[in-house]
C-alpha positions in Angstrom: -1.5 -8.8 12.0 -4.3 -10.8 10.5 -4.4 -9.5 7.0 -7.8 -11.1 6.3 -9.4 -8.6 8.6 -7.2 -5.6 7.8 -9.0 -2.8 6.0 -8.2 -1.9 2.4 -7.4 1.7 2.0 -7.3 4.0 -1.1 -3.8 4.8 -2.2 -4.2 8.4 -0.9 -5.5 7.3 2.5 -2.8 4.7 2.8 -0.1 7.2 2.0 -1.4 9.6 4.7 -1.7 6.7 7.2 1.9 5.5 6.5 3.3 9.0 6.4 4.4 8.8 2.8 4.0 11.1 -0.1 1.1 10.1 -2.4 3.3 10.1 -5.5 5.9 7.8 -3.9 3.3 5.2 -2.9 1.6 5.5 -6.3 4.9 4.9 -8.1 5.5 1.8 -5.9 2.0 0.5 -6.7 2.4 1.2 -10.4 5.8 -0.6 -10.4 4.2 -3.7 -8.8 6.2 -3.3 -5.6 3.0 -3.2 -3.5 0.0 -5.4 -4.4 -3.4 -3.8 -5.0 -6.9 -5.1 -4.6 -9.7 -4.1 -6.9 -13.3 -5.2 -6.9 -15.4 -4.7 -10.0 -14.7 -1.4 -11.6 -13.6 0.3 -8.4 -10.4 2.1 -7.5 -7.3 0.2 -6.4 -6.9 -0.4 -2.7 -3.9 -1.4 -0.6 -3.1 -2.8 2.8 -0.8 -1.0 5.2 0.9 -4.3 6.0 1.8 -4.7 2.3 3.3 -1.2 2.4 5.2 -2.0 5.5 6.5 -5.3 4.0 7.7 -3.4 0.9 9.5 -0.9 2.9 11.3 -3.6 4.9 12.1 -5.5 1.8 13.6 -2.5 0.0 15.8 -1.7 2.9 14.4 1.8 3.6 14.4 1.0 7.3 16.3 -1.5 9.5 
């Protein structure tokens, strides 16, 4: 997937889209396992491809 065109989602929206619990994704973001993007004084945003990469790297799936 071309990440430059991939939408940035709120952590809550990304958790819903990925089928994850909000608190689980928030913990991964706060631990630095998933990169976030922030513009100005706005909320943190994430990419689904970054979440997917973190899941694969952690070994949660094969």
